[in-house]
C-alpha positions as CSV (number, residue, x, y, z in Angstrom):
1,M,-7.5,-14.8,-0.1
2,I,-7.2,-13.4,3.5
3,I,-6.4,-9.8,5.0
4,A,-4.8,-10.2,7.9
5,P,-2.9,-7.8,10.1
6,V,1.2,-7.6,10.1
7,K,2.1,-9.2,13.5
8,S,5.2,-7.5,15.5
9,G,6.8,-10.4,15.0
10,E,6.7,-10.3,11.3
11,T,8.3,-7.0,10.8
12,G,11.5,-8.4,9.0
13,L,9.3,-10.4,6.6
14,F,7.2,-7.1,6.2
15,R,10.3,-5.3,5.6
16,Q,11.7,-7.5,3.0
17,M,8.7,-7.3,0.9
18,L,8.3,-3.9,1.6
19,V,12.2,-3.0,0.1
20,E,10.4,-4.8,-3.2
21,Y,7.8,-2.7,-3.1
22,W,9.9,0.6,-2.8
23,R,12.4,-0.9,-5.4
24,D,9.1,-1.2,-7.9
25,L,7.8,2.2,-7.3
26,V,10.4,4.7,-6.4
27,P,14.0,3.1,-7.2
28,E,15.9,6.3,-6.8
29,A,14.4,6.9,-3.2
30,P,17.1,8.3,-1.0
31,W,16.0,6.0,1.8
32,L,17.0,2.6,-0.6
33,Q,20.4,4.4,-0.7
34,D,20.8,4.7,3.3
35,P,20.1,2.7,6.0
36,I,19.6,5.0,8.3
37,L,16.9,6.7,6.3
38,A,15.4,3.5,5.2
39,E,14.7,2.9,9.4
40,A,13.7,6.2,9.9
41,Q,11.0,5.4,6.9
42,F,10.1,2.5,8.3
43,K,9.4,3.4,11.7
44,D,7.5,6.7,10.6
45,R,5.2,4.9,8.5
46,Y,4.3,1.4,10.1
47,R,2.8,0.8,13.1
48,W,2.4,-2.7,14.8
49,N,-0.1,-1.4,17.8
50,G,-3.4,-1.1,16.7
51,G,-5.2,2.1,14.7
52,S,-4.0,3.7,11.6
53,N,-0.5,2.6,9.5
54,N,-1.1,-1.1,10.6
55,P,-0.2,-2.9,7.5
56,F,-1.9,-6.1,6.3
57,W,-1.2,-9.2,4.7
58,A,-2.4,-10.9,1.4
59,L,-2.5,-14.5,2.3
60,V,-3.4,-17.2,-0.6
61,D,-3.5,-20.7,0.9
62,G,-1.4,-19.2,3.8
63,R,1.4,-17.9,1.2
64,R,2.2,-13.8,1.3
65,V,1.2,-12.9,-2.0
66,G,1.3,-9.0,-0.9
67,F,0.7,-6.3,1.4
68,L,-1.5,-3.1,2.0
69,M,-2.1,-0.5,4.0
70,Y,-4.8,2.0,4.6
71,R,-6.1,4.6,7.1
72,I,-9.7,5.6,8.2
73,Y,-9.8,9.4,8.4
74,E,-11.3,11.2,11.2
75,D,-14.9,11.6,9.4
76,K,-15.0,8.0,9.7
77,V,-16.6,7.5,6.6
78,T,-13.3,8.1,4.1
79,A,-10.2,5.5,3.8
80,Y,-6.7,6.0,2.3
81,I,-5.0,3.3,0.8
82,H,-1.5,4.3,1.5
83,D,0.5,0.9,0.1
84,F,-0.6,-1.6,-2.0
85,F,1.4,-4.5,-3.5
86,I,1.6,-7.7,-5.0
87,V,4.9,-9.6,-5.3
88,A,6.1,-9.9,-8.9
89,V,6.1,-13.2,-8.9
90,A,2.0,-13.4,-8.1
91,R,1.1,-10.6,-10.2
92,R,-1.3,-11.5,-13.2
93,E,-3.1,-13.9,-11.3
94,G,-6.0,-11.9,-10.3
95,Y,-4.7,-11.3,-6.5
96,G,-4.6,-7.7,-6.9
97,A,-8.4,-7.4,-7.4
98,E,-9.0,-10.0,-5.0
99,M,-7.3,-7.9,-2.6
100,Y,-9.1,-5.0,-3.5
101,R,-12.5,-6.7,-3.3
102,E,-11.5,-8.4,0.5
103,L,-10.5,-4.6,1.2
104,L,-13.6,-2.8,0.1
105,S,-15.8,-5.8,1.8
106,L,-14.0,-5.0,5.3
107,L,-14.3,-1.2,4.7
108,Q,-17.8,-1.4,3.6
109,N,-18.7,-3.5,6.9
110,R,-17.3,-0.3,8.8
111,G,-19.2,2.3,7.2
112,I,-16.5,3.6,4.8
113,A,-18.4,5.5,2.1
114,Q,-15.3,6.9,0.2
115,I,-11.8,5.2,-0.6
116,K,-9.0,7.8,-1.9
117,L,-5.3,6.5,-3.0
118,S,-2.9,8.2,-5.0
119,V,-1.3,6.5,-8.2
120,L,2.5,7.7,-9.8
121,A,1.6,9.5,-13.2
122,D,4.4,7.3,-14.8
123,N,2.6,4.0,-13.7
124,P,0.0,3.0,-16.4
125,A,-0.4,-0.5,-14.9
126,A,-1.5,1.0,-11.7
127,L,-3.6,3.8,-13.2
128,N,-5.3,1.3,-15.3
129,F,-5.6,-1.3,-12.2
130,W,-7.2,1.4,-10.2
131,S,-9.7,2.3,-13.2
132,E,-10.7,-1.5,-13.4
133,Q,-11.7,-1.3,-10.2
134,G,-13.9,1.8,-10.4
135,F,-12.0,4.8,-8.9
136,E,-11.4,8.2,-11.2
137,V,-9.0,10.7,-11.2
138,A,-10.4,13.1,-8.9
139,Y,-7.3,15.9,-8.9
140,H,-4.0,16.4,-10.0
141,R,-0.8,16.6,-7.6
142,L,2.0,18.1,-9.3
143,T,5.7,18.2,-7.6
144,R,9.1,19.7,-8.7
145,C,12.4,18.9,-7.1
146,I,14.4,21.8,-6.4
147,D,18.4,21.6,-6.8
148,T,19.8,22.8,-3.3
149,T,23.2,22.4,-4.3
């Protein structure tokens, strides 16, 4: 597996995979229903010119099997995995663990000493996967939706 930056000319391909990711993760998200919100979410979250918020492909024999996006904190020793996705047809093949090992190697080579991420509480597969990679629950973040009507 190779982890390679998504190039600016590949944003259309990336966006297709990103919509699949959003539908898996947050199927009721407002930006999946509204193209204007989707565009704002896309432009706000992803960058194509270096620095943070650059997505990376997970490539196996030239095939795009997933993507990830991470950020290195200003302290230069902590990274945060924002997005981590394997397409449905490539799941259960070990690609997630392989993608994580590649990312871990890349981060270790940059002197990163700690990696953080968030997992939805109702996603037991992700909780199990990250536990298998050596992650532990560090804190709980609670959310409450407020009816504004």
